[in-house]
N, C-alpha and C positions, 0 to 999 in steps of 0.2 A: 503495499499501499504507499502511497506516494503521497508524502506531507503537500506538496505543492506541488499544482496541475502544471504539465508541460507547458501550456499554452498562457500562462498567467502574462500579464500586459502592464506592469507595475512601471510606473514612471520615474524610476531610480534619478535619474537626472535631476526632473525637477524638485525631487527630495533631497538633493545634494546640498542644495541653496540652507536647507536647514540643519541638515546633517554638519555644514560646515561650523555652525552657531553651536552646536553641541558639543563639536569638539573641539572647537577654540578655548570654549569656556574650561571644558573639562581637563583640557593641557595646560592651561595657566593653573586652574587649580592647582594641579599636582606640580606644577613646576614650582608655584608659591609654596606649598607643601615641603619639596627636596629642600627648597632654599632655607626656609625658619627651620620645619619640624628636623629635617636631614631624616638620615633613615636609620634606624634603630640595629645595630651589627650585632651577629651573632657573636659565640664566642670562637667559631673560626677564623671571626676577621679580627676581634677585640684583644684575642687570646683569653688563658685560665687556665681550668688545671681540669683534667680529664682523669676520676680515678675508675678502676677497673676492679667489681668486686664479684667473688663468684659463691654459687648457696647451695649447698648438699639435692636440693630438691628442686625442681621448678617455680619459679618466686612469681607472685604477681605483681607490674611494675606501679598500679593504684598502692599499694601498699608500702613499695618504698620511698614514693612520691610522697606521699602522707606524713613518713619519718622523717623526712629533710625537711617537710614545711614544718612541723611541729617543731624543729629546731632552728628554724629561723634562713634555712635556705630554699628563700623563695624563687631565687631568678636560677634555677636548673634546669636540666635536659637529661632523663632517664629513658635507657632505651635496650632491649636484649642486645647483646654481643657476641653472636654467631651460634647460641643454644640458650633455650628458657631458662637455664639453669643461670645467666649469669649475668650483671648488669653495667652497663656504662655509664658513669653518672659526670657529665660536663657541668663547672661551675666557673661563674666569673672571676676574671685575675683576680687575685688580691691584692694588698696595696704594697707588700714586699714578696721579693723570693722566698725571704726565712717563713713569713706567713703560710705562702702557697708550698713550700715542703711540708709542713704541721698540718695542711687540713686536709691530707690523708686520713689522719689519726681522730680527728675532729669529726668527720664524715661517720667513720665507724662508729667512734660514741653515738651520733645520731641514729646510727640504723640499727643500734642495739635495740631501741623501742620497737623496731619493724619486724621483721621475717627474723625468725633465729637462723641463725649458722651461718653470719657473712664472713666473709671472709676475703681479705684485702690480697690481690693479685699485685697492681703497680699502681702508681700516682706520675703522670706524667703532665708538666710544666710547658703551657705552649706561651712564650712568648708575644708581644702585642707586636716587635717587628717582625715577626714571623705571620700574624695575621696583617698588617700593613703591605706583604709580600702578596695576599692572595687577594685582598682587593686591586693591586694594580694587576695580577694577572687575568683577575676576573675582568676590569674594564677591557682590558686588552683583549680577552677572548670575543667580547660582545664587538669593539670596533671592528678586529679581522674577519670577524662573520659578517657583518654588513658590508665590507668595504668586496668581500667574497662574492653577496648575493648582488653586490652592485654589478659587477665583472660579469656575470652567469647570467643574469637579463641584459645588459646592455649587449653581448653577443649570441643570445637566444633571440632578443625582439629588437628593442631599440631603445637609444637612450631616455627618448621620453617618457616609454611605459616603465623604465628603470627607476626612475625619478620618482614615480609615484609608487612601483615598489619598495624603495627605500622608504619614501615620506610614512606609508602604511607601517612599516618596520619600527620604526622609530616614534610614532603614534601609540603603539601597542606597549611598546617597552618604557616609556614615561609616562602612560596610564595608571600601570602595572607597578611602577615603581613609586607612582603617586600614591596608591592605594598602600604601599606598606607603608610608607610613610605617614600618611594620615592616622593612619590606623594604628602607628609602632609595633606590629609585627616584626618579629625577629628577621634580618633578612642573614643567611648562613649559607653555605656552600650547596643547600639543596635547593632552597631557592632562585642560586645562579643560574644551577642547572634546567631549571623551571624555564628561567627567561629563553636558553638558548631553545630550547624546546619550542617556546613558543614562536621564535622567529624560523625555525621551521615549519609549525603548522601552519604559519599565518603565510608566509611564502607560499607554499603549495597550494592554500586556498587561491592566492591572486595569479598563482601560474596557470590555475585550472580555467579562472574569467580573461585573462589574456590571451590562450590559445584559441579560446572561442570569439575572442575580438578580431583577431586575427583571420581566423578563421570566414569571420562575417566579413569582414573586408573585403574578401576574397569572395564571396558570394552575392552580396548585395550593395552591389556595384554603383545602384542610383542612390544609395542611402545615406545620409547626413552621419558624421562621427556620432552624434549623442543617439541616434536610431541605431545603428550599431552597438555602441557600447549598451544601452536599453536593452537591446535583444540580447546581447551575452548575457547579462547577470539576469536577465530572466530564462535564461535556459539552463543557465549553471544553478537556480535558486535551491532547486529541490536535493539536486546532491549539495549543498553547501547546509543545508538547515538541519539534513537528516546526517551527515557527518558529526555537524558540533553537536547535533542534538545528542548523539548518543553518546560522542566523546563527554559532554556536561553530565550527563546520567551516571558516567564511571566516575568522574571526578567528586559529583556531590557525596557517593556512596566512601570515597576515599576520605574527604573532609571531616562530616561528620562519623563517620567510622574506623577510621583510618588511626586514629591517636594521636596526640600532640607530635611526634614522629618526623613526620609526612604532612603536618598539619599546613605549613610553609609552602610546602613544595604542593600541594592538595590547591590551596588557595591562591597560589601566582599563577599554575595552569588556567584555574577557573578565569580569572580576570582575564590573561592572557587571548583564551578562545573565544570568549565573548568579545573584546574588543577587535580580535583579530579579524572574526566574522563579519562584523561592523567595515571595519576599515578594507577589506577586499572586497567588500559592494559598494562604499561609499569615496573610502578616501581615495584609493590606488588607482580607480578608472579618472574619476573626478579631477585630479591632477594633471592627469593625459589630457583629458580634455581642454583644461587650462592650455596646457602648451601646443592645442590645436594638433595632436596626431590625426592622421589621414591614410587611407591607402596606399601612397606613393612614400612613406616612411617606412611600411613592412615589405612594400612591394616594389624597388624601385622600378624607374621603367625600364632598363635592360631586363629584369627579369620579367617584365608583365610582358616586355616583345619576342621573350624567346618562349614562354607558353602560347604566346599567338602563332607564334613558327610552329612550334610543336603541334598544334590544334589543325592548322594547314593540312601538316606533311600527312596527315593521319587518312 
């Protein structure tokens, strides 16, 4: 069963003027939140202490979290490590290295009120310098990905479409970062991985629309660029909504049932896929239209002449 009939004729180009206003407001709000509130970096980036604890039997993580909360360790991340009878506890950086070295004993004392049999396996200190290095490398990873996408779309299509694709990707990433800044959710390595996944997902949606635009320019010779773009978005709408809808249902299950360990990862993907679906419909193609994309950009005169000559010889 299809969500949207294949013969839909929604005027997305006309709706685009309202979408531009919505995008501008949300982007400005996101940038403002990033400048004022900034991101709340997790232990992966700020540094901290990682405590590895083993139990003689399977341990319920909520019991471990409760014992740590009672001892005042409210800013912590607890997850299984390798098996259900181990726990990996991440805590923010202490004021000094000596205090960080002693935190293992303090954590074990706090866990005494939790499940019995806890045994300390190791304590690792992650310095802030390592965290800053991760921030720099993460930012470079995003930048290199966007540059690679820019080159790919230029080679496959045209620089006008490439500009639209990159604008859509920047739109999605900035809004996702803005949501994390506004809600003060921890930004850690799992969220960074989600952002990279959002780039790929959003680009895939945009490429599907671009493929149909190129095909329509070949078929709809007498149509205007606006008519070609409208037709392309309508023709791919069913596929876009079906793909996004099923993915969002899965992510909602991860967000509400997956636990705090992947909460940020699922949240980033949820926001990114919603904005990615929106941008592939309204942002990417709209910018290409503003740059006056037409059939001659995608099919140079030499290519058209070769096609005509091939048809004559048949």
